[in-house]
Backbone bond lengths (Angstrom), bond angles and torsions (degrees), N, CA, C in turn:
res aa  C-N    CA-C-N  psi(-1)  N-CA   C-N-CA  omega(-1)  CA-C   N-CA-C  phi
1 M - - - 1.523 - - 1.471 111.64 -
2 S 1.310 115.96 -45.73 1.480 119.40 -178.37 1.530 111.43 -64.69
3 D 1.297 118.63 -33.60 1.456 127.27 176.76 1.571 106.39 -65.39
4 Q 1.320 118.23 -43.47 1.447 119.51 179.32 1.487 111.91 -67.48
5 L 1.351 118.21 -41.98 1.405 121.93 177.14 1.512 114.50 -60.99
6 A 1.392 111.25 -36.90 1.489 116.93 179.14 1.517 110.86 -63.24
7 L 1.397 116.92 -28.81 1.450 119.46 179.05 1.450 112.03 -86.18
8 I 1.340 116.07 -40.01 1.504 116.90 -179.68 1.399 115.46 -68.54
9 N 1.338 120.51 -39.79 1.492 121.43 -178.22 1.490 115.39 -57.37
10 P 1.305 124.17 -43.13 1.432 123.03 179.78 1.503 110.73 -68.64
11 L 1.386 120.59 -33.08 1.401 123.13 177.92 1.532 108.25 -67.16
12 Y 1.353 117.57 -45.49 1.413 121.47 -179.26 1.506 113.67 -58.44
13 Y 1.328 115.09 -46.24 1.383 122.01 177.77 1.636 113.72 -62.83
14 A 1.325 110.63 -39.94 1.453 117.75 -176.98 1.498 108.36 -67.84
15 L 1.326 116.87 -42.00 1.540 119.23 -174.54 1.540 107.04 -72.64
16 S 1.376 118.21 -39.24 1.444 116.79 178.92 1.573 110.61 -64.74
17 A 1.322 113.45 -39.34 1.645 115.63 176.66 1.482 108.65 -60.39
18 T 1.339 117.02 -42.05 1.498 118.80 179.95 1.453 112.21 -64.13
19 L 1.277 122.87 -37.57 1.451 124.45 179.27 1.543 109.21 -63.59
20 C 1.307 114.37 -50.42 1.473 118.88 -179.97 1.519 113.09 -59.71
21 F 1.393 115.31 -43.84 1.461 118.72 -177.20 1.541 110.20 -68.58
22 S 1.318 115.61 -40.91 1.463 119.16 -178.84 1.582 111.34 -59.46
23 Y 1.311 120.02 -43.93 1.408 121.16 172.81 1.538 113.32 -60.34
24 A 1.380 111.16 -47.28 1.505 115.28 -177.96 1.586 112.93 -61.97
25 S 1.406 111.92 -33.60 1.454 117.04 -178.77 1.480 114.57 -60.44
26 I 1.356 119.47 -27.65 1.456 120.97 177.01 1.489 108.27 -68.72
27 I 1.268 119.70 -39.63 1.460 126.82 176.85 1.580 111.28 -63.22
28 F 1.321 112.35 -47.86 1.450 118.76 178.42 1.522 114.61 -58.16
29 A 1.332 113.52 -42.63 1.475 120.03 -179.73 1.514 110.14 -65.09
30 E 1.332 113.02 -40.40 1.491 116.81 179.76 1.490 114.39 -62.70
31 F 1.308 116.95 -51.18 1.494 119.74 179.71 1.597 115.21 -74.77
32 A 1.352 113.39 -23.43 1.465 119.91 170.69 1.583 112.52 -58.78
33 R 1.388 109.50 -43.54 1.455 118.71 172.66 1.549 114.46 -66.48
34 K 1.326 111.88 -48.09 1.461 117.52 -172.87 1.599 111.36 -71.40
35 V 1.247 120.74 -32.30 1.480 123.41 -177.31 1.581 107.62 -118.18
36 S 1.311 117.26 -87.87 1.426 121.70 172.07 1.579 109.12 -169.09
37 P 1.317 117.87 155.11 1.412 120.39 177.14 1.542 114.25 -58.25
38 F 1.370 117.94 -38.13 1.458 122.28 -178.63 1.592 107.31 -66.58
39 W 1.346 114.29 -45.17 1.465 115.54 -178.15 1.562 111.57 -60.89
40 M 1.278 113.17 -49.62 1.493 121.04 178.00 1.383 113.53 -55.90
41 N 1.366 121.60 -46.60 1.496 126.45 178.71 1.481 111.13 -65.58
42 T 1.234 117.84 -39.87 1.508 122.06 -178.92 1.555 109.73 -65.94
43 F 1.336 115.45 -47.30 1.444 124.42 -178.10 1.530 107.87 -57.72
44 K 1.324 117.31 -51.16 1.516 120.00 -177.77 1.534 111.39 -65.50
45 A 1.308 116.26 -31.20 1.479 116.06 177.49 1.518 110.58 -70.61
46 F 1.285 121.75 -41.65 1.432 124.13 175.78 1.536 110.83 -60.95
47 V 1.290 118.93 -46.47 1.467 122.34 -177.22 1.623 106.71 -62.83
48 A 1.298 115.77 -45.27 1.430 117.45 179.60 1.506 114.60 -62.62
49 L 1.312 116.43 -40.92 1.442 123.64 -177.62 1.648 105.27 -63.49
50 A 1.300 117.49 -45.77 1.425 118.62 -179.55 1.555 108.11 -61.63
51 A 1.323 118.25 -39.80 1.457 118.63 -177.14 1.477 113.79 -69.39
52 F 1.378 115.45 -34.55 1.429 121.70 178.36 1.643 108.78 -68.47
53 I 1.238 116.18 -43.09 1.531 121.16 -177.88 1.558 106.07 -63.84
54 I 1.363 118.30 -44.35 1.403 119.56 -179.23 1.490 113.16 -61.38
55 T 1.425 114.16 -44.56 1.444 119.55 178.97 1.533 111.57 -60.44
56 I 1.347 116.58 -44.93 1.485 122.37 -176.87 1.551 107.81 -61.27
57 I 1.344 119.31 -46.22 1.383 122.80 179.57 1.563 115.96 -62.22
58 C 1.436 111.95 -49.98 1.434 119.15 179.85 1.540 113.18 -62.28
59 F 1.313 119.21 -38.85 1.509 123.49 -173.91 1.536 110.91 -101.68
60 N 1.334 117.81 -1.61 1.501 121.35 -179.03 1.554 109.60 53.27
61 I 1.310 116.06 46.69 1.423 121.70 -179.35 1.573 109.51 -98.14
62 W 1.299 118.49 98.85 1.430 122.94 178.81 1.542 112.29 -162.20
63 M 1.296 115.31 135.33 1.491 118.25 165.13 1.563 105.76 -135.13
64 T 1.319 110.84 161.87 1.408 115.09 -172.81 1.596 112.31 -86.41
65 P 1.291 115.83 107.14 1.504 117.16 -176.38 1.517 112.19 -79.50
66 T 1.350 117.91 160.87 1.392 121.87 179.46 1.588 110.13 -67.91
67 A 1.288 114.29 159.87 1.535 116.70 176.50 1.510 113.65 -61.70
68 S 1.324 116.56 -36.57 1.528 121.56 174.36 1.511 110.65 -64.48
69 T 1.291 121.06 -36.17 1.411 126.53 174.11 1.468 111.64 -58.75
70 V 1.404 117.17 -54.86 1.374 124.81 -179.89 1.483 111.19 -57.03
71 G 1.275 116.00 -49.80 1.458 122.91 177.88 1.533 115.41 -52.90
72 A 1.332 112.25 -49.53 1.463 119.90 178.21 1.487 113.45 -61.42
73 L 1.390 115.20 -43.43 1.428 119.04 -175.73 1.611 109.63 -72.11
74 L 1.305 116.63 -37.30 1.465 117.41 178.26 1.527 109.68 -63.40
75 L 1.344 113.12 -41.21 1.578 115.78 -179.25 1.546 106.82 -70.41
76 S 1.408 121.67 -32.66 1.400 125.49 178.06 1.551 109.31 -61.73
77 G 1.331 116.07 -46.92 1.476 121.36 178.07 1.550 114.27 -63.33
78 C 1.339 114.52 -40.54 1.430 117.93 -178.49 1.549 111.86 -67.25
79 L 1.355 112.22 -46.75 1.480 118.01 178.51 1.480 119.01 -73.44
80 G 1.349 113.86 -43.81 1.522 122.54 -178.52 1.476 116.42 -85.95
81 L 1.284 118.49 -51.71 1.443 121.57 -177.02 1.506 114.32 -79.29
82 M 1.266 116.38 -31.20 1.515 119.88 179.51 1.474 114.84 -99.88
83 I 1.305 122.02 -60.92 1.480 121.69 -174.83 1.580 108.25 -73.02
84 G 1.304 113.06 -49.01 1.524 117.84 -179.34 1.452 111.72 -59.62
85 D 1.296 117.60 -43.62 1.527 120.65 -178.98 1.518 112.76 -69.66
86 I 1.309 115.67 -30.21 1.439 117.13 174.20 1.561 113.01 -59.02
87 F 1.323 112.53 -48.89 1.518 118.03 176.50 1.547 113.76 -66.20
88 M 1.398 113.86 -26.75 1.424 116.02 175.61 1.441 109.35 -70.76
89 L 1.243 119.63 -40.76 1.522 121.17 -177.06 1.456 110.14 -73.94
90 K 1.322 119.32 -29.89 1.465 118.88 172.47 1.480 113.72 -64.99
91 A 1.399 113.28 -35.55 1.464 117.54 178.68 1.531 108.49 -71.67
92 M 1.325 117.24 -39.25 1.465 121.15 178.65 1.487 109.64 -61.47
93 A 1.333 116.61 -48.00 1.485 116.56 178.91 1.516 112.09 -57.22
94 T 1.333 117.82 -32.58 1.513 118.89 -176.39 1.538 110.60 -83.52
95 L 1.343 113.92 -51.16 1.486 121.09 -174.09 1.390 118.00 -92.82
96 G 1.348 120.92 -22.95 1.467 124.00 -173.52 1.506 109.03 99.69
97 A 1.326 115.93 156.06 1.435 119.90 -170.24 1.584 110.97 -68.50
98 S 1.272 119.28 -43.25 1.537 118.94 -176.48 1.454 109.07 -67.56
99 R 1.354 122.55 -37.11 1.468 122.98 -178.90 1.491 107.93 -71.18
100 M 1.238 120.07 -36.74 1.517 123.89 -177.20 1.515 102.02 -64.52
101 L 1.313 118.86 -50.91 1.460 117.60 -177.51 1.538 114.74 -63.22
102 M 1.280 117.36 -22.24 1.487 120.09 172.24 1.444 111.32 -61.14
103 I 1.358 116.71 -41.33 1.444 121.33 -179.60 1.565 112.17 -61.42
104 F 1.294 113.65 -28.04 1.489 114.47 179.48 1.593 106.59 -78.49
105 G 1.329 119.69 2.83 1.440 117.50 169.36 1.500 113.70 -67.42
106 L 1.310 115.22 -13.62 1.514 121.45 176.36 1.442 110.27 -75.30
107 Q 1.305 120.97 -19.59 1.511 123.24 -167.22 1.503 114.07 -68.07
108 P 1.330 118.53 -32.97 1.469 118.54 178.87 1.551 110.67 -61.36
109 F 1.269 116.66 -34.93 1.589 117.78 -179.35 1.482 106.51 -65.26
110 F 1.364 120.79 -46.75 1.386 118.64 -173.52 1.576 113.71 -75.34
111 L 1.352 113.19 -33.67 1.456 117.83 174.86 1.461 111.74 -67.71
112 G 1.321 116.24 -35.50 1.504 119.23 175.73 1.520 113.91 -59.55
113 I 1.338 113.90 -43.03 1.546 118.21 176.10 1.508 108.42 -66.52
114 G 1.330 118.53 -46.49 1.434 116.64 -179.13 1.498 114.96 -66.51
115 G 1.379 116.20 -35.75 1.513 117.50 174.60 1.528 113.90 -66.36
116 Y 1.304 116.72 -27.55 1.430 119.20 176.47 1.545 115.05 -70.81
117 F 1.348 113.50 -41.74 1.458 119.11 -178.48 1.651 115.38 -83.62
118 F 1.365 116.58 -31.14 1.329 118.33 -177.83 1.534 114.78 -99.33
119 F 1.337 117.02 -31.49 1.441 120.79 -174.43 1.539 109.37 -121.42
120 H 1.335 118.22 12.68 1.453 118.54 -179.97 1.523 119.05 48.71
121 Q 1.367 111.53 39.92 1.448 116.38 177.08 1.491 107.36 -96.86
122 H 1.424 113.21 156.57 1.497 119.17 -171.33 1.549 109.83 -67.44
123 F 1.279 114.19 142.13 1.535 114.91 177.14 1.603 104.86 -141.27
124 S 1.346 114.75 132.23 1.421 124.12 -178.35 1.565 109.11 -105.01
125 L 1.242 117.68 142.16 1.501 122.57 173.83 1.497 111.29 -65.81
126 Y 1.363 118.93 -16.33 1.455 120.24 175.91 1.552 111.88 -61.97
127 N 1.268 116.05 -13.77 1.460 121.69 173.39 1.641 107.51 -56.78
128 L 1.237 115.36 -33.01 1.412 118.50 179.16 1.506 113.16 -63.62
129 L 1.264 115.39 -36.51 1.464 117.35 173.34 1.550 113.91 -71.09
130 G 1.285 115.38 -34.33 1.429 116.21 175.34 1.575 109.99 -69.63
131 L 1.267 118.45 -32.01 1.441 123.64 175.88 1.471 112.64 -62.62
132 V 1.366 119.31 -37.86 1.466 126.54 178.33 1.530 107.76 -57.38
133 F 1.361 115.72 -48.06 1.502 119.75 -176.91 1.542 110.77 -67.21
134 M 1.308 114.96 -37.40 1.459 122.02 -177.74 1.550 105.72 -66.76
135 T 1.310 116.51 -41.81 1.424 120.86 177.61 1.538 113.20 -61.39
136 L 1.321 113.95 -43.54 1.505 119.21 174.50 1.521 111.43 -62.56
137 C 1.302 117.57 -33.47 1.461 118.67 173.38 1.475 111.24 -62.82
138 L 1.294 120.16 -47.50 1.467 126.39 -176.85 1.605 107.37 -63.63
139 F 1.374 117.89 -38.46 1.446 123.16 179.62 1.549 108.59 -64.54
140 T 1.357 118.35 -43.88 1.481 122.88 177.29 1.481 112.97 -61.90
141 I 1.307 120.50 -39.81 1.411 126.21 179.05 1.529 108.81 -60.98
142 S 1.351 114.83 -50.98 1.432 123.43 -176.87 1.594 109.64 -68.60
143 L 1.287 117.70 -32.78 1.509 121.17 177.37 1.499 112.95 -65.32
144 E 1.355 116.07 -34.83 1.429 121.27 -179.13 1.561 109.96 -66.38
145 Y 1.373 114.56 -37.86 1.532 117.14 179.70 1.481 109.45 -72.90
146 F 1.448 117.12 -35.45 1.391 121.07 179.14 1.542 114.50 -61.89
147 K 1.398 116.14 -41.60 1.406 120.19 176.98 1.512 113.75 -67.90
148 K 1.322 116.34 -31.93 1.437 120.64 -178.66 1.586 114.31 -78.57
149 S 1.421 113.55 -42.80 1.385 116.17 -168.64 1.603 110.46 -123.34
150 G 1.409 120.92 -0.34 1.402 119.42 -173.32 1.454 119.93 72.52
151 T 1.342 113.73 7.20 1.483 118.38 174.78 1.496 109.88 -126.51
152 W 1.379 118.41 156.48 1.427 123.30 178.40 1.479 115.74 -88.57
153 Q 1.301 117.22 2.86 1.438 122.02 -179.56 1.580 112.46 55.29
154 L 1.327 115.15 33.25 1.468 118.39 -176.92 1.494 114.09 -54.41
155 D 1.395 118.30 -30.61 1.355 120.07 -178.18 1.563 111.68 -63.43
156 G 1.367 116.70 -39.54 1.378 120.03 176.61 1.552 113.99 -69.32
157 L 1.354 114.52 -39.05 1.442 114.48 176.28 1.532 116.63 -69.32
158 I 1.308 112.66 -37.28 1.509 116.93 175.64 1.475 111.46 -63.30
159 A 1.390 117.48 -41.84 1.435 121.43 178.08 1.459 111.61 -62.45
160 G 1.411 118.90 -36.47 1.398 120.16 178.55 1.520 113.85 -71.24
161 L 1.331 116.97 -32.26 1.442 119.69 179.59 1.471 112.46 -75.39
162 I 1.426 117.02 -30.32 1.522 120.32 173.10 1.385 107.37 -66.65
163 A 1.462 121.28 -38.47 1.462 121.23 -178.73 1.493 110.12 -62.73
164 I 1.388 116.41 -38.63 1.509 116.82 -179.63 1.449 108.76 -64.20
165 L 1.277 122.47 -37.61 1.491 126.42 -177.14 1.505 108.08 -65.71
166 F 1.346 121.59 -49.71 1.485 120.55 -176.59 1.538 108.75 -72.18
167 D 1.307 120.64 -38.13 1.432 124.85 179.04 1.574 110.30 -63.32
168 G 1.292 116.50 -38.43 1.467 121.12 178.88 1.542 112.58 -68.39
169 V 1.362 116.51 -36.15 1.409 122.80 176.63 1.509 106.98 -71.04
170 G 1.335 121.76 -40.15 1.465 122.12 173.20 1.521 115.07 -60.79
171 I 1.274 117.89 -34.44 1.488 126.28 -179.70 1.546 108.07 -66.25
172 F 1.348 115.66 -50.48 1.475 118.34 178.94 1.479 111.35 -64.72
173 L 1.319 122.98 -38.16 1.437 121.87 177.91 1.533 111.03 -68.21
174 T 1.380 118.16 -35.20 1.409 122.59 174.37 1.514 111.14 -63.29
175 R 1.308 118.68 -46.64 1.423 124.10 -178.45 1.579 107.60 -61.53
176 F 1.316 114.67 -40.94 1.535 117.62 174.29 1.561 111.97 -58.12
177 G 1.331 113.76 -35.85 1.517 116.92 -179.71 1.469 110.66 -67.09
178 F 1.307 120.07 -39.01 1.493 126.55 178.02 1.481 107.91 -63.99
179 E 1.242 119.06 -47.17 1.504 125.89 -179.83 1.487 112.62 -64.86
180 D 1.381 116.67 -40.04 1.443 120.26 -173.92 1.536 110.04 -78.63
181 S 1.266 121.57 -33.30 1.459 127.73 -179.69 1.504 108.68 -114.98
182 K 1.268 122.61 86.30 1.459 123.22 -175.27 1.553 105.24 -70.96
183 G 1.354 111.35 139.89 1.451 115.76 179.77 1.536 116.04 92.73
184 I 1.323 115.34 -5.43 1.483 116.41 -178.26 1.508 106.81 -79.27
185 S 1.381 111.56 142.81 1.490 116.89 -172.88 1.576 109.96 -88.95
186 A 1.330 111.96 161.86 1.484 116.85 174.06 1.431 114.77 -58.33
187 I 1.317 114.56 -36.66 1.550 121.04 -178.81 1.477 109.91 -60.66
188 E 1.416 113.52 -49.37 1.476 117.00 -177.41 1.597 110.14 -62.53
189 V 1.314 113.61 -43.72 1.482 121.54 177.82 1.475 110.69 -50.61
190 N 1.416 113.57 -53.68 1.457 119.32 -174.07 1.481 108.41 -66.12
191 A 1.367 122.61 -39.62 1.430 122.68 -178.48 1.509 110.28 -61.43
192 I 1.292 122.80 -41.65 1.432 125.81 177.43 1.494 110.85 -66.54
193 R 1.353 115.79 -39.99 1.543 118.42 177.34 1.524 111.24 -66.39
194 C 1.306 117.51 -33.91 1.487 118.79 178.70 1.520 109.31 -68.27
195 V 1.385 116.53 -37.13 1.484 119.33 176.76 1.598 107.86 -61.70
196 G 1.328 117.26 -38.44 1.422 120.98 176.42 1.479 112.94 -62.28
197 A 1.325 116.94 -41.15 1.438 124.28 178.65 1.528 110.43 -59.95
198 I 1.325 113.86 -44.95 1.458 120.31 177.69 1.465 113.70 -64.75
199 I 1.368 119.34 -36.33 1.457 121.29 169.75 1.523 114.78 -60.84
200 G 1.368 112.99 -36.59 1.500 122.25 174.56 1.498 109.99 -61.36
201 F 1.412 117.56 -44.22 1.423 126.38 177.38 1.612 111.76 -56.16
202 I 1.316 112.17 -49.55 1.391 119.65 179.13 1.533 113.17 -56.30
203 L 1.302 113.66 -51.02 1.511 119.96 179.75 1.529 109.50 -59.39
204 I 1.348 117.52 -45.78 1.447 116.70 -177.64 1.523 111.89 -71.77
205 Y 1.368 117.98 -32.10 1.439 123.77 179.16 1.559 109.71 -60.31
206 F 1.344 119.23 -43.92 1.389 122.17 -173.64 1.463 109.73 -91.06
207 L 1.305 124.21 -23.24 1.443 122.55 179.67 1.558 114.97 -96.31
208 K 1.263 116.31 -24.70 1.566 119.25 -175.44 1.435 116.06 -131.05
209 E 1.396 115.05 -67.59 1.463 118.04 -166.90 1.579 112.31 -128.56
210 K 1.356 114.50 119.72 1.481 122.87 -179.33 1.532 107.06 -92.54
211 I 1.334 115.75 133.90 1.380 118.79 177.92 1.524 106.87 -133.98
212 T 1.374 115.05 160.40 1.428 125.56 -179.77 1.528 109.52 -121.23
213 F 1.394 115.76 141.08 1.595 117.59 -179.88 1.442 112.88 -98.40
214 K 1.392 115.83 -46.83 1.489 118.96 -168.59 1.519 114.34 -62.59
215 P 1.253 120.57 -48.27 1.507 120.30 177.28 1.548 110.81 -61.88
216 I 1.242 119.46 -42.55 1.481 122.25 178.66 1.506 113.11 -63.75
217 W 1.297 112.87 -44.58 1.455 121.87 177.45 1.617 112.21 -60.42
218 K 1.304 114.62 -41.45 1.427 119.19 175.53 1.561 115.93 -67.90
219 S 1.372 112.97 -25.43 1.452 113.29 178.08 1.472 113.70 -78.33
220 F 1.303 120.23 -13.73 1.531 125.22 178.04 1.572 109.79 -67.75
221 T 1.271 114.19 148.09 1.479 119.45 168.32 1.496 109.62 -77.53
222 R 1.297 117.08 165.74 1.424 121.10 176.25 1.615 112.59 -58.19
223 D 1.246 116.75 -41.00 1.404 120.86 174.13 1.490 115.94 -62.21
224 E 1.256 118.28 -39.87 1.467 127.10 176.53 1.535 111.40 -65.44
225 K 1.325 113.27 -39.40 1.513 115.58 -179.78 1.550 111.31 -69.04
226 I 1.364 112.84 -39.91 1.472 116.79 176.85 1.558 111.41 -62.86
227 R 1.285 117.19 -44.04 1.482 120.92 -173.93 1.555 107.86 -73.22
228 I 1.241 122.20 -34.40 1.469 120.92 179.28 1.534 112.91 -72.80
229 V 1.344 115.35 -29.14 1.526 116.47 -176.45 1.627 101.00 -84.72
230 I 1.313 122.87 -39.07 1.483 120.83 176.37 1.473 109.10 -61.16
231 G 1.395 119.05 -46.08 1.416 122.52 -179.64 1.529 111.57 -56.84
232 S 1.291 116.32 -45.04 1.518 125.32 178.48 1.517 112.33 -59.89
233 L 1.331 115.28 -44.49 1.438 119.78 -178.79 1.513 110.02 -71.87
234 L 1.339 116.64 -42.56 1.487 114.17 -179.09 1.608 113.41 -73.27
235 G 1.315 113.73 -37.07 1.520 118.73 -175.26 1.437 113.98 -79.94
236 T 1.373 116.97 -29.31 1.476 115.31 -173.33 1.567 112.98 -125.08
237 F 1.300 117.52 -5.05 1.498 122.05 174.15 1.518 110.86 -109.59
238 V 1.298 116.99 -63.94 1.498 122.14 -175.73 1.542 108.83 -66.59
239 S 1.304 116.55 -50.70 1.448 118.81 -174.58 1.538 114.83 -64.26
240 L 1.319 113.18 -36.64 1.489 120.70 178.95 1.547 109.94 -66.71
241 I 1.296 118.54 -38.81 1.471 124.04 178.39 1.520 106.22 -58.39
242 L 1.391 111.27 -56.38 1.487 115.55 -176.12 1.518 114.61 -63.17
243 Y 1.420 114.63 -39.51 1.484 119.08 -177.26 1.521 109.30 -67.29
244 L 1.404 116.52 -47.55 1.454 116.98 -178.66 1.519 116.86 -66.64
245 T 1.424 111.37 -28.70 1.554 114.15 172.57 1.561 110.37 -64.60
246 A 1.401 113.35 -37.63 1.504 117.36 175.12 1.504 110.53 -62.80
247 I 1.330 119.72 -43.04 1.478 122.83 -175.70 1.500 110.71 -66.09
248 S 1.367 114.63 -36.13 1.501 118.12 -177.17 1.476 110.01 -75.10
249 R 1.359 121.78 -14.92 1.452 119.36 -173.57 1.522 110.28 -114.93
250 G 1.386 116.46 -21.04 1.545 115.23 -169.87 1.525 108.62 -122.08
251 K 1.315 114.35 176.64 1.410 118.80 176.95 1.559 110.12 -77.03
252 L 1.341 116.36 145.16 1.408 122.95 -175.62 1.583 111.49 -58.60
253 S 1.305 115.20 -42.42 1.500 122.04 179.58 1.497 111.17 -61.75
254 I 1.291 118.73 -40.84 1.544 123.21 -177.02 1.595 105.57 -70.99
255 V 1.338 115.03 -52.01 1.439 118.05 -175.97 1.529 112.28 -56.83
256 S 1.372 112.56 -46.44 1.392 115.90 -176.37 1.558 115.27 -70.19
257 A 1.385 114.26 -27.88 1.435 119.41 175.20 1.544 113.20 -68.72
258 V 1.375 116.58 -31.50 1.342 118.93 174.46 1.519 113.00 -71.84
259 T 1.250 118.00 -40.25 1.425 122.70 -176.20 1.607 114.03 -67.59
260 V 1.369 113.83 -17.63 1.457 114.57 175.94 1.487 113.65 -76.60
261 T 1.339 117.39 3.73 1.447 119.54 169.69 1.556 113.56 -74.48
262 G 1.327 114.92 -3.02 1.461 125.17 178.65 1.495 115.42 -47.15
263 P 1.412 116.61 -48.16 1.355 115.40 -178.53 1.525 119.92 -61.63
264 M 1.292 113.54 -25.61 1.515 117.63 177.18 1.501 107.49 -69.12
265 F 1.313 116.60 -45.92 1.511 117.52 -178.56 1.515 111.03 -70.60
266 A 1.374 118.37 -37.26 1.488 118.11 176.33 1.508 113.47 -67.72
267 S 1.322 116.17 -34.84 1.433 117.30 177.24 1.572 113.79 -64.01
268 V 1.301 114.63 -36.28 1.497 118.42 176.75 1.482 107.74 -67.06
269 F 1.341 120.73 -45.00 1.437 126.28 -176.17 1.521 108.40 -63.78
270 E 1.373 117.26 -41.31 1.453 121.28 -178.28 1.576 109.82 -66.12
271 S 1.344 113.64 -42.33 1.480 119.40 -177.42 1.488 108.28 -63.41
272 V 1.360 120.90 -38.20 1.458 123.46 -178.38 1.551 108.19 -73.86
273 R 1.329 115.97 -44.59 1.419 124.01 -178.08 1.500 111.85 -56.18
274 Y 1.352 113.05 -52.37 1.492 117.63 -169.34 1.498 109.03 -106.13
275 K 1.349 119.44 8.22 1.499 122.99 172.11 1.513 114.04 57.30
276 K 1.223 119.22 44.84 1.433 124.54 179.47 1.538 115.26 -141.86
277 W 1.352 120.97 147.25 1.414 122.26 -177.53 1.563 108.42 -83.74
278 P 1.317 119.50 149.98 1.473 125.07 174.84 1.544 109.52 -56.23
279 S 1.348 118.50 146.37 1.437 120.36 177.77 1.571 108.91 -75.18
280 S 1.361 111.96 168.38 1.492 116.43 179.67 1.566 107.05 -67.95
281 Y 1.270 121.29 -29.79 1.451 122.59 175.53 1.471 112.29 -63.55
282 T 1.370 117.40 -43.23 1.413 123.89 179.53 1.600 109.08 -62.32
283 V 1.303 114.65 -39.32 1.472 118.88 179.10 1.479 112.53 -65.27
284 I 1.290 116.62 -41.74 1.509 122.64 -179.85 1.542 105.86 -69.26
285 A 1.314 120.19 -41.99 1.491 123.87 175.48 1.491 110.25 -56.80
286 F 1.363 116.35 -40.49 1.452 120.43 179.96 1.560 110.89 -64.02
287 I 1.286 113.58 -39.49 1.478 118.42 -178.92 1.554 108.54 -61.58
288 F 1.330 117.25 -50.20 1.434 120.45 176.94 1.589 111.77 -57.86
289 F 1.290 110.22 -44.03 1.493 117.11 -179.90 1.528 112.88 -61.74
290 L 1.350 116.53 -46.03 1.464 117.44 -179.99 1.544 113.38 -68.78
291 T 1.410 115.78 -29.86 1.395 115.11 174.27 1.454 113.25 -67.62
292 G 1.318 119.59 -42.02 1.445 125.75 176.72 1.528 110.23 -61.47
293 F 1.339 114.63 -44.41 1.519 117.57 178.34 1.545 111.16 -62.49
294 F 1.332 118.48 -39.29 1.406 120.72 -177.53 1.554 111.28 -64.00
295 I 1.332 114.70 -38.93 1.457 120.44 176.38 1.478 109.20 -66.00
296 F 1.285 120.67 -45.04 1.436 122.80 -179.33 1.503 109.62 -61.32
297 Y 1.315 117.44 -43.46 1.416 121.85 179.97 1.479 114.17 -62.57
298 K 1.379 115.93 -48.52 1.359 121.64 -176.93 1.556 115.23 -63.36
299 I 1.323 112.80 -36.64 1.586 115.38 -179.13 1.474 108.79 -88.69
300 S 1.362 124.18 -12.22 1.391 117.49 176.81 1.577 112.93 -86.26
């Protein structure tokens, strides 16, 4: 029974995290288009950090992590939550939330390889077969845009692939933090990662892109303010707690295989939000995606 619970719990947390993030991604994509990916990403990082600090103070959740853990988590936040998420939001603004999340279907393959070499987790070469179907999924997404506009939307696809790279590095650094400081909670880990994301924001702010918060915030309607705060809490606070809990307890390949169900949730949310049915290309891409997901899930 304990072995079964050890397997079920990570899947439950991962699926719940995916549901929260899929809904939030619709909001992220909307405001990334309305303002900018950098602004949206920085805003949600500040909201999440405030939520984590309040939670830690209210529930007295804190242990003293090692210096190496702090360093790894700060770097994880800077690379994954800030730089990686900027590229993710750029891809969302171009491709849409559900199509961007399909690109993350490639992540189990790369995390499976990394988990094998760095954490001695089992890896099957059948991942290559899953990768073929995920690649077909990406090709179908790009083909739809080519038919509509005469362009392959390579900028959106490349941004999505870069997001996968940085997010994957962030995941490995986060897993190292859990391994290095046994007993550290997902809330503490996320708080440190959010600080790392803010450090990334400061570097980008002074080196490349300056943004303002107050004038833009005032320009939002009351409904927009509520939605962007709820989206930030669900997508960067609640989902990260659930996701990192899954990472700390389960295999990286299994957890990431579950999270690629995100496009299905996001597609439903997008259809409801914008009152339109998915295109035939999206349906075909889903078929390739689900086939690849099934392979990843079975071999994990």
